[in-house]
C-alpha positions in Angstrom: 0.8 5.0 -20.2 1.8 4.2 -16.6 -1.1 3.4 -14.3 -1.3 2.2 -10.6 -4.8 1.4 -9.6 -5.6 0.8 -5.9 -8.7 -1.0 -4.7 -10.0 -2.6 -1.5 -10.4 0.4 0.7 -13.6 1.1 2.7 -15.1 1.5 6.1 -14.2 -1.1 8.8 -14.7 -1.4 12.5 -11.7 -1.2 14.9 -10.1 -4.6 15.2 -11.2 -5.5 11.7 -9.2 -6.3 8.5 -8.9 -5.1 5.0 -6.8 -6.1 2.0 -5.7 -3.5 -0.4 -4.6 -4.3 -3.9 -2.6 -2.2 -6.5 -2.4 -3.2 -10.1 0.4 -1.7 -12.2 0.5 -1.3 -16.0 2.6 0.5 -18.6 5.9 -0.3 -17.0 8.0 -3.4 -16.1 6.3 -4.1 -12.8 8.7 -6.8 -11.7 11.7 -4.6 -11.8 10.3 -1.9 -9.5 10.3 -1.8 -5.7 6.7 -1.2 -4.5 5.5 0.6 -1.5 2.3 1.6 0.3 2.1 5.1 1.8 -0.7 6.8 3.6 -1.8 10.3 4.4 -4.3 11.3 7.0 -6.0 14.7 7.1 -3.6 17.4 8.2 -0.7 15.1 8.3 2.3 14.3 6.1 2.3 11.3 3.8 4.1 8.4 5.5 5.6 5.1 4.5 3.5 2.2 5.6 5.3 -0.8 4.0 7.7 -1.5 1.1 8.8 -4.6 -0.8 11.7 -5.2 -3.1 11.3 -6.0 -6.8 11.6 -9.8 -6.3 9.6 -9.8 -3.1 12.5 -11.0 -0.9 12.8 -7.9 1.2 10.2 -6.0 3.1 10.1 -3.1 5.5 7.4 -1.5 7.6 6.6 1.7 9.4 6.8 1.3 13.2 3.1 2.0 13.7 2.0 -1.0 11.6 4.7 -3.6 12.4 3.1 -6.9 13.4 -0.3 -5.9 12.0 0.2 -5.2 8.3 1.8 -7.5 5.7 2.9 -6.4 2.2 3.2 -8.9 -0.6 3.4 -9.0 -4.4 2.5 -11.2 -7.3 4.7 -10.2 -10.3 2.8 -12.5 -12.6 -0.3 -10.4 -11.9 1.5 -7.0 -11.7 -0.1 -6.6 -8.3 1.0 -5.6 -4.8 -1.1 -6.2 -1.8 -1.4 -4.8 1.7 -3.1 -7.0 4.3 -4.2 -4.9 7.2 -5.2 -6.6 10.4 -6.2 -5.3 13.9 -7.1 -2.0 12.4 -7.2 1.1 14.6 -8.9 4.4 14.2 -5.5 6.0 13.7 -5.0 3.9 10.6 -7.7 6.0 8.9 -6.1 7.7 5.8 -5.9 7.6 2.1 -3.6 4.8 1.1 -1.3 5.3 -2.0 0.6 2.7 -4.0 4.1 3.7 -5.1 6.5 2.2 -7.7 10.1 3.2 -7.6 13.2 2.2 -9.7 16.0 4.7 -9.3 14.7 8.1 -10.2 11.6 6.6 -11.9 8.7 7.0 -9.5 5.0 6.5 -10.0 2.0 7.0 -7.7 -1.6 5.7 -7.7 -4.6 7.8 -7.1 -5.2 6.5 -3.6 -7.9 4.6 -1.8 -9.7 5.7 1.4 -9.5 3.5 4.5 -11.7 4.5 7.4 -11.6 2.7 10.7 -14.6 3.6 12.9 -17.3 2.1 14.9 
């Protein structure tokens, strides 16, 4: 049974930081590209950041470049998203995604709220 379990979300003040984690199981984690997406109320889901299976390649959405960092630890089947300098517009549900070819898995999401 494939599972992606996100954690680390919560309420943070503007300018603060959070680190999200996503643990994968039930599939060969180290052979999948991993990504973080987010969806705010009334908006489409958007790509936040992605990382290649070996961790050597990363990409970021324009709105988070320079503030967020994606990383992975294949020994722990975990992908991380370090979020710094958070803004109210970063408020959304953040989803973990695993992809290899046509094989795609999603986590259940974790809420991030940036508010004073």
